[in-house]
C-alpha positions, 0 to 999 in steps of 0.5 A: 686460897682461903684464909682461916680466921684465928682463935686462941684459948685463954690459956695460950697467953700464959703458955707463951709467957717466959719463952725465949724470943727465938721461940716466940717468933717461930710460933708466931710464924707457924701459926700465920702459916697455918692460917693459910694452910692448916695441914702442911706437908711433912712429919711436923704435924699429927693428928692427936688420937681420940680428939676429932680435928685436932692436931699438934705441930712440932716446933723444936721442944714445943708443940702447938695444939690446935683444932680446925673448924670449917672457918676457924683454927682454934690455938688451944695450947702451947706446950713443951714436949715433956708436958704433952702426956699431962695436957687434958684434951 
């Protein structure tokens, strides 16, 4: 199976600051799994309407927003669910 290259926007580092260690570990594990399969089965992943090839993955109260390219996965943001409506695509 092919492995995608990971990239992250600058804001991701600040998004991760201050998160509980348990949440950080879950996010790290999920991102590594997405590198293997960007479209895992289940209800935790949703396509974002109006944004082509952009998805969100649910981890508790947080969402990983990412974009899938032909060879890369770009992490756009990691945000709390209450801030989803404020997020600028």
